[in-house]
N, C-alpha and C positions, 0 to 999 in steps of 0.2 A: 573319643569321638562322643560316647554316650554322655559323659560328664558334661561337655560343652552343650550338647544340644538339650539337655535338661537344665542348663542354667549355671554351671560352675563357670566362674570367670576363666579367662584364657591364660592362667597362670596355674597350670596342673601341678600340685605338690609331687614330687618324686615317690612320697611314701603312699600316696593315693595310687598312683600308675602300678607301683609294685604289688599293693594289696589287691587291686581290682583285676589285673591282667590275668592271673590264673583262673578267675571265674569264666573266662571267654575260651579256655583251653579244653579239650578233650582229656581223659586220663592218659590216653596214649602221647598225646602230645606233651603234657606235662612231664611224663616219665621220660622222654627224650631229651629235656632241656638239661643243658650243663649248668654247673654253679654259678657261673656268671652271666646267666640268660639275660638279666636285665640290662647289664652293661652292654652285651654284644647287641641287644635289640635297639638300645638308645643310641649306640654308636653308628648303626646302620641306618636308622631313621633320620640321623642328624645330617646325613650327607646330602649336599645339594642336588638337585636333579634338573637338567634342562635351564640352568640359569636361575631357578627358583630356590627358596630355603628348603630344607629338608621337611619331611613331612611332621615330624615332631623334634623341636629343638629346645634347647636350654636358654633359658631367658637368664642373662647375666646381669645382676643388679649393679655390679661395679661399673657397667658402662654408661649407666644413667647420672653418674656424679660428674662426668664430663659435660653432659647435656643440660642437666637441671640440678637443682639443689637437693631434690628428694626424688626417690624411686617412684614410678607410677604406682597407684593403689592396688594394681594387680598383683605387684611385687612385694609391697609393703606388708609386713606382718607374716610372710611366710616363713616356716622353719624348714631349713634346708633348700636345696635346689628346686626350682620350678621350671616346667616345661610349657610350650606353646604349640599347639595344633595348628598347622597350615590352614590358612583360610579356605583354600580350595577343598580340603578333606571335611573342615567343619560344614561347608555347604552341601557336600556329598552326603554326609552323614545324616543332616537335617532332612533331605529329601528322601533318601533310600532307607533310612532307620525310623522314619517318623512313627510307624506304627508298632515298633518293636519295643518290647519291655526288657531291660537289662537282667541279667541274670542275678539270683539272689546274692551272690558274692560281691557283685558291684555295689548294692545298697548297704551290706555290712562293712566295706571298705570305704564307701563315702562318708558313713556315720562316724567311723573312726579316725578318716585320714584327709578329708576334704577341707579346704579353707573354711574357717568358722563363719566368715560372712556368707558363705554360700550355702550352709546348711538348710536355712528356711527354704529357699527357692528349690532344693533338692528333695526336701521333706514334701514340699508341695506338689512336685513332680510325681513323687511316690504315690500320694493321696490321689491325686487325679487318675492315677493307674489302679485304683483299688488296692495298693499294697499299703494298708493300714499299719500295720506292726512296724513296717520300715519306716514310714512317714513317721510314726510316733517317736521311734528311736531317734531320726535325724532330727526332729523338732525339739526331743529333749536334750540333745546333745547342743543343739543351737541355743538353748536356754542357758545351759549350763556354761557354755562360752561367753555370755553376757547379751545375747541378741533375744529378744523378746517379742518379734513379730509372728503371733500365733494365727493360725487359720480360725475362724470362728464358723 
């Protein structure tokens, strides 16, 4: 939810979800998780509810071959599976978490695992929140990935 509200495209890499999720858990919650916690969580959130898509669902690139010649830009260039946050949760997050700053582990995960094309906007979001070290890391990673839109 935070990745989306801070500007990441709605094709969240599995690696980002896996790396960022622990930052939102207490030590007690983390200790109670089983080895397959991520698989269980993604299976649970993929279930449809009241006729709507589940809260977090996998984007299947193969389905686009039948509809278009190329997958949409949100899926293009992603390494591994990517997931979509339901629109209603994105709207909820933007409204109710607007003043919240994600935990430090989120920024670390974003710098290492976010989609390369989204690193600039995430770096800009960190900068706007006074997280200059995190912003610098995101922007350095952005430049290393071949993107050079730096804030001046």
